[in-house]
C-alpha positions in Angstrom: 0.3 -0.1 -0.5 1.6 3.1 -0.8 1.1 6.6 1.0 -0.6 8.3 -1.6 -3.5 5.4 -0.7 -2.8 5.7 3.2 -3.6 9.5 2.7 -6.8 9.4 0.9 -8.1 7.1 3.3 -7.2 9.2 6.3 -8.2 12.5 4.8 -10.0 12.3 1.6 -12.5 9.9 2.9 -13.8 12.4 5.6 -13.6 15.0 3.1 -17.1 14.6 1.3 -20.0 17.2 2.2 -22.1 15.0 0.2 -23.9 12.0 1.6 -24.2 8.2 0.5 -27.6 7.2 0.1 -28.0 3.5 0.4 -31.2 1.7 -0.1 -32.4 -2.0 0.2 -33.2 -5.1 2.8 -33.0 -3.9 6.4 -33.1 -7.3 8.5 -31.6 -7.8 12.3 -28.8 -9.9 13.0 -29.5 -11.8 16.5 -26.5 -13.5 17.6 -26.4 -16.3 21.3 -23.4 -17.1 22.1 -23.0 -20.3 24.4 -20.7 -23.1 25.0 -21.5 -26.7 24.7 -20.4 -29.7 26.8 -22.5 -32.3 26.4 -25.0 -33.9 24.2 -29.1 -33.7 24.8 -30.7 -37.0 26.5 -33.5 -35.7 24.2 -32.4 -36.4 21.2 -28.9 -36.6 19.4 -27.9 -32.5 19.6 -25.7 -30.5 21.5 -26.7 -28.5 24.9 -25.7 -24.5 24.3 -25.7 -23.3 27.6 -26.7 -19.7 27.0 -23.9 -16.9 27.9 -24.4 -13.8 25.7 -26.7 -12.4 23.0 -25.9 -9.3 21.1 -28.2 -7.5 18.4 -27.1 -5.9 15.0 -27.6 -4.1 12.2 -27.5 -6.3 8.7 -28.4 -6.0 5.5 -28.5 -2.8 4.2 -28.3 -1.2 7.6 -24.4 -3.2 7.9 -23.6 -1.6 4.4 -24.5 2.3 6.3 -22.4 1.1 9.2 -19.7 0.2 7.0 -19.2 3.7 5.5 -19.9 5.4 8.7 -17.1 3.7 10.3 -15.0 4.8 6.9 -15.7 8.5 7.3 -18.7 8.6 4.8 -22.4 9.7 5.7 -25.1 7.8 4.8 -28.6 8.4 4.7 -30.4 4.9 5.2 -33.5 3.5 3.1 -35.1 0.3 4.3 -38.6 -1.3 5.8 -38.6 -2.3 9.6 -41.7 -4.5 10.7 -44.0 -3.1 12.8 -42.8 -5.6 15.6 -40.4 -6.4 18.5 -37.7 -7.0 16.7 -38.6 -3.8 14.6 -38.2 -1.8 17.7 -35.1 -3.3 18.4 -33.4 -2.7 14.8 -34.3 0.9 14.9 -32.7 1.5 18.5 -29.7 0.3 17.0 -30.0 2.8 13.9 -30.4 5.4 16.5 -27.6 4.2 18.8 -25.2 4.5 15.9 -26.5 7.5 14.9 -28.0 6.9 11.5 -30.8 8.8 10.7 -34.3 6.8 10.9 -36.4 9.0 8.1 -35.4 6.4 5.4 -37.1 3.9 7.5 -40.9 1.9 6.1 -43.1 0.7 8.4 -44.5 -2.3 7.3 -46.7 -5.2 8.6 -44.9 -8.2 8.7 -42.2 -9.0 10.6 -38.9 -7.7 10.7 -36.2 -9.8 9.0 -34.3 -11.4 11.5 -31.5 -13.7 11.5 -30.8 -16.0 14.2 -27.3 -17.6 14.9 -26.9 -19.8 17.8 -22.9 -19.9 18.2 -20.6 -22.3 20.3 -17.6 -20.5 20.9 -17.0 -19.4 17.1 -18.9 -22.2 15.6 -22.5 -21.8 14.2 -24.6 -24.6 15.3 -27.8 -23.3 13.7 -29.5 -20.5 11.8 -33.4 -19.3 12.6 -34.6 -16.7 9.7 -37.9 -14.8 10.4 -38.9 -13.3 7.2 -41.9 -12.5 4.8 -41.1 -11.2 1.2 -42.1 -7.2 0.8 -44.2 -6.1 -2.1 -41.7 -3.0 -2.0 -42.8 0.2 -1.2 -45.9 1.9 -2.0 -46.2 4.7 -4.7 -46.0 7.4 -2.0 -42.7 6.2 -0.1 -41.3 5.5 -4.0 -41.7 9.2 -4.6 -40.1 9.9 -1.2 -37.5 7.8 -2.0 -36.9 9.1 -5.6 -36.6 13.0 -4.1 -33.3 11.5 -2.1 -31.9 11.7 -5.0 -30.3 14.9 -6.0 -27.2 16.7 -6.3 -27.0 16.4 -2.5 -25.7 13.2 -3.1 -22.4 12.0 -3.8 -23.1 7.9 -4.5 -25.9 5.5 -3.8 -25.4 1.9 -2.9 -28.6 -0.5 -3.3 -28.5 -3.6 -1.6 -30.5 -6.6 -2.5 -31.2 -9.8 -0.4 -34.0 -10.7 -2.3 -37.2 -10.0 0.3 -39.1 -8.0 -2.0 -38.3 -4.3 -1.1 -36.4 -3.6 -4.2 -38.8 -4.2 -7.0 -38.0 -4.6 -10.7 -40.4 -1.3 -11.2 -38.7 0.4 -8.6 -35.2 -0.4 -9.3 -35.8 1.3 -12.8 -36.8 4.4 -11.1 -34.2 4.6 -8.9 -31.1 4.2 -11.5 -33.2 6.6 -14.0 -33.1 9.1 -11.5 -29.5 9.0 -10.6 -28.5 8.1 -14.1 -30.0 11.9 -14.9 -28.2 13.4 -11.8 -25.0 11.7 -13.0 -24.9 10.0 -9.5 -23.4 6.5 -9.4 -25.5 3.4 -8.5 -23.7 0.3 -7.1 -25.7 -2.8 -6.1 -25.0 -6.1 -4.5 -27.4 -8.3 -6.9 -29.3 -11.1 -5.5 -31.8 -13.2 -7.8 -31.5 -14.7 -11.5 -33.0 -11.3 -13.1 -30.2 -8.7 -14.2 -32.1 -7.0 -16.2 -33.4 -5.4 -12.4 -29.9 -3.8 -12.6 -29.9 -2.7 -16.2 -27.9 0.9 -16.4 -26.1 0.8 -13.0 -22.6 2.1 -12.9 -21.1 -1.1 -11.0 -22.1 -4.5 -9.6 -20.6 -6.9 -6.8 -21.6 -10.4 -7.1 -20.1 -12.8 -5.4 -19.4 -16.4 -7.2 -22.8 -18.0 -6.3 -24.4 -14.5 -7.4 -22.7 -14.5 -10.3 -23.5 -18.1 -11.2 -27.4 -17.5 -10.6 -27.2 -14.3 -13.0 -25.6 -16.1 -15.5 -27.8 -19.1 -15.2 -24.8 -21.6 -14.7 -24.7 -24.4 -12.6 -20.7 -25.1 -12.4 -18.2 -22.4 -11.9 -15.9 -22.1 -14.3 -14.1 -19.2 -15.0 -13.6 -18.6 -19.1 -17.0 -19.6 -18.8 -19.0 -17.0 -16.0 -16.5 -14.1 -17.4 -18.1 -14.6 -21.1 -21.2 -14.8 -19.8 -21.1 -11.6 -17.2 -19.3 -9.6 -20.4 -22.6 -10.6 -21.9 -24.9 -9.2 -19.0 -22.7 -6.0 -18.7 -22.8 -5.4 -22.8 -27.2 -5.9 -22.8 -28.2 -4.4 -19.7 -25.6 -1.5 -20.2 -23.9 -2.0 -16.9 -20.2 -0.4 -17.2 -18.7 -2.7 -14.4 -19.1 -6.3 -12.7 -16.9 -6.7 -9.9 -17.2 -10.4 -9.1 -15.7 -10.9 -5.4 -13.8 -14.5 -5.2 -13.2 -15.3 -1.5 -9.3 -15.7 -1.4 -9.2 -15.6 -5.0 -9.7 -12.0 -5.2 -12.1 -9.7 -7.1 -11.8 -10.0 -10.6 -13.3 -6.6 -12.6 -15.4 -7.8 -15.7 -16.4 -4.7 -18.4 -17.2 -5.5 -22.2 -14.0 -5.0 -23.5 -11.5 -6.8 -20.7 -11.2 -8.9 -17.1 -8.6 -8.0 -14.8 -8.0 -9.3 -11.5 -6.7 -8.7 -8.3 -5.7 -10.8 -5.8 -6.0 -10.5 -2.1 -3.0 -9.1 -0.8 -2.9 -11.3 2.8 -4.3 -14.6 3.4 -6.1 -14.1 7.0 -7.8 -17.0 9.4 -11.6 -16.7 8.2 -14.0 -17.2 11.2 -17.1 -15.1 9.7 -18.2 -14.4 6.0 -21.0 -12.8 7.1 -21.0 -9.3 5.7 -17.8 -9.3 3.9 -20.3 -8.1 0.5 -21.6 -5.2 2.6 -17.8 -3.9 3.7 -16.1 -4.6 -0.4 -19.3 -2.2 -1.8 -19.1 0.1 1.0 -15.4 0.3 0.6 -15.5 1.1 -3.3 -18.5 3.4 -2.7 -16.2 5.4 -0.5 -13.6 5.0 -2.8 -15.7 6.6 -5.8 -16.7 9.4 -3.3 -13.1 10.2 -3.3 -12.4 9.7 -6.7 -10.3 7.2 -6.6 -9.5 5.0 -9.6 -10.5 1.7 -9.9 -7.2 -0.4 -9.5 -6.9 1.0 -6.3 -10.2 0.8 -5.6 -9.7 -3.1 -5.5 -7.2 -2.9 -3.5 -8.5 -1.1 -0.7 -11.8 -3.3 -0.8 -9.8 -6.6 -1.2 -8.0 -5.7 2.5 -11.1 -4.1 4.1 -13.0 -7.7 3.1 -10.1 -9.7 4.8 -10.3 -7.5 8.1 -13.8 -8.3 8.2 -13.6 -12.0 7.7 -11.3 -12.4 10.2 -14.4 -11.3 13.1 -17.0 -13.5 14.5 -20.6 -12.3 13.2 -21.5 -8.8 11.3 -19.2 -6.2 12.3 -18.4 -3.6 9.8 -14.8 -2.0 8.8 -13.5 1.3 11.0 -11.3 3.7 9.3 -8.9 3.2 11.8 -8.2 -0.7 11.1 -7.8 -0.3 7.3 -5.1 2.5 8.2 -3.7 -0.1 10.2 -3.4 -2.6 8.0 -2.4 -0.2 4.9 0.4 0.5 7.2 1.4 -2.8 8.5 1.6 -4.0 4.9 3.6 -0.5 4.0 5.9 -1.2 6.3 6.5 -4.6 6.8 4.5 -5.4 9.7 2.5 -3.8 12.6 3.5 -2.0 15.2 1.2 -3.8 17.9 3.7 -2.7 20.8 1.7 -0.7 23.3 2.1 1.2 26.5 -0.6 1.0 29.2 -1.5 3.6 28.7 -2.1 3.3 25.1 -3.8 -0.1 25.3 -6.2 1.0 27.9 -7.5 3.5 25.4 -7.6 0.9 22.5 -9.5 -1.7 24.9 -12.0 1.0 25.5 -13.2 2.0 21.9 -13.0 -2.4 21.4 -15.4 -2.7 24.0 -17.8 -0.5 22.8 -18.1 -2.2 19.4 -18.7 -5.3 21.8 -15.5 -7.0 20.9 -14.4 -9.6 23.4 -10.6 -9.2 24.8 -8.5 -12.2 26.0 -5.0 -11.7 27.9 -1.9 -14.1 28.3 1.2 -14.2 29.4 4.8 -15.2 29.2 8.6 -15.6 27.9 8.8 -16.4 24.5 12.1 -17.2 24.4 12.9 -18.9 21.5 9.4 -18.9 20.0 8.4 -22.5 18.4 6.0 -23.7 17.3 4.1 -25.0 20.2 3.9 -21.5 21.1 2.5 -20.6 17.8 -0.1 -23.3 18.3 -0.8 -22.4 21.3 -1.5 -18.3 20.4 -3.8 -19.6 17.6 -5.8 -21.6 20.0 -5.8 -18.4 22.1 -6.5 -16.3 20.0 -9.7 -18.5 18.5 -11.5 -17.7 22.0 -11.5 -13.6 21.7 -12.0 -10.7 19.4 -8.5 -9.2 21.1 -5.5 -10.7 22.0 -3.1 -9.2 24.0 0.3 -10.6 25.7 1.5 -9.5 28.2 5.4 -10.3 28.0 8.2 -10.5 30.5 10.9 -8.1 30.4 14.4 -9.1 30.3 14.9 -8.5 33.6 11.4 -10.5 35.0 12.7 -13.4 32.9 16.4 -12.9 35.2 14.3 -12.6 38.2 12.2 -16.1 37.3 15.0 -18.6 34.8 18.7 -17.1 36.1 21.1 -14.8 35.2 21.7 -16.8 31.9 17.9 -16.2 30.1 17.0 -14.3 28.3 18.7 -16.2 24.9 16.2 -13.4 23.3 16.1 -10.1 24.3 12.9 -8.2 24.8 12.8 -5.8 22.0 13.7 -8.9 19.6 11.4 -11.3 21.3 8.3 -7.9 20.6 9.5 -7.8 16.9 8.6 -11.6 16.7 5.7 -11.5 18.3 4.2 -8.8 16.3 4.7 -10.3 13.3 2.3 -13.1 14.2 -1.5 -12.9 13.2 -2.7 -14.3 16.4 -1.3 -11.8 18.5 -3.3 -8.2 18.0 -1.2 -6.4 21.1 2.0 -6.8 23.0 2.9 -5.0 26.8 5.8 -5.7 28.3 5.8 -5.8 32.0 8.9 -5.8 34.5 7.0 -7.3 37.1 7.6 -11.7 38.0 4.0 -11.6 37.3 1.1 -9.9 35.0 -1.0 -9.6 38.1 -1.2 -5.7 38.0 -1.6 -5.3 33.8 -4.9 -8.1 34.6 -6.4 -5.9 36.9 -5.8 -3.0 34.6 -7.0 -4.3 31.4 -9.8 -6.6 33.2 -9.9 -9.0 30.4 -13.2 -11.3 29.4 -11.1 -14.0 28.7 -7.7 -15.2 30.8 -5.7 -17.7 28.9 -2.9 -19.8 30.0 -2.1 -23.2 29.0 -3.0 -26.4 30.6 0.0 -26.9 32.1 -1.4 -25.0 34.8 -4.4 -25.4 37.1 -7.2 -23.1 37.4 -6.3 -22.3 40.9 -2.6 -21.7 39.7 -3.2 -19.0 37.2 -1.9 -15.8 38.1 -5.4 -13.4 38.3 -7.8 -16.2 38.1 -9.6 -14.9 41.2 -9.2 -11.5 40.3 -11.5 -12.1 36.9 -13.8 -13.5 39.0 -14.4 -9.8 39.8 -15.7 -8.5 36.5 -17.3 -11.9 35.5 -14.6 -12.7 33.0 -13.6 -16.0 31.8 -10.4 -18.4 32.7 -9.7 -20.2 29.5 -6.5 -23.2 29.6 -5.2 -23.8 26.3 -4.1 -28.1 25.3 -0.6 -27.6 24.7 1.5 -29.8 22.4 3.7 -32.0 24.1 7.6 -31.8 23.9 7.9 -28.8 23.0 9.9 -25.7 25.4 12.2 -23.0 25.0 14.0 -24.5 27.6 14.6 -28.1 25.9 15.8 -26.0 22.5 17.8 -23.9 24.4 19.5 -27.6 26.5 19.7 -29.4 23.0 21.8 -26.2 21.6 24.5 -26.7 24.6 
């Protein structure tokens, strides 16, 4: 990533005085988190012991949240049901400083997806929905009036729930073309003609197959079919998102592929399409060329798929990742003051904070496996690293072999670690009391009673997790073998 792109994200995204209109299917995403430790005696199904319940804005609302996160002002238009879930969704929209003036109330239920999660694994999803007939004529006229010179861009988020009928979409696109406002569409279904005249559509692989009528994914066949859709329906660009294979940009004349720049552990792909289209809209508003826009969209999608659930991107996260790519590594070493500010921001977004600690002198596969397992339990993993003086107190004057600066530098390169903080005391108890992690993590060579901080974490209702360790792996054994 270049300094120029970093400057665009840092300054130009925020500079736009015009809003981005987001029109589409609104939904409530509910998450029930729990633990599984036994099967039901009534049927061969897991028993989930519920410990958390989160409500999040989904569908078109998540596109709007991504835009806010990137520094773009959205105007959200969609329908909600006149029910309890509609009230929850409306309240969430207000809480995130989104205007509710574009919300249209309908008699049916609010589209709701409830996911039951055991750790980071989805056990089941329950959907509540009723296909809409779209807004009435009076509401359509009201929405069309939003499409004027005050807008910089329009994003249409189609989840095929009926709100975006073919006739409604036609009016939106025609009015946008008259006002020379770019229209970006996340499509669903088999009817490509609905999107005629759009600036850009962003199907994923599955959606591209639906649009083209193909039953098996073949690059050459699907590219040829998408080029035909480009030409027949006068769509300027088709941007096919392909996960780990990156983004393909298809026009009637050419096809370019933009591979993903980094590989992240995938926890949840839900919401990745929302992030891609919001990032592309932000780039268009900032007058960035499409080639650079696709690079940023790939990077942003890589960030959100490493999180659990529907979580929008933030400008700060994108900048961190860009600077990481530019500098070769992310600076993850924090002072306590910096770390507490970071944690406060993360907790405001509902993220779980984990803490582990150790010397990590001579990093080996046991360490890496341990840290990967630790990270799988939380959104943000903090590693408390014993300083050189601390290790000498614990292990003697000949340790550590590797200095604290070098140990911290190597640990920063691990994807599983989000933050490193060095401490001088023989135990990290002071850090634990300050950070108050949601999950305290150690290896299973400890007992619950022997873990430093295990007693304290109960005071703020945190959890202790003991990671199963690889047998026979230790820095001391490696050092003795070298000697």
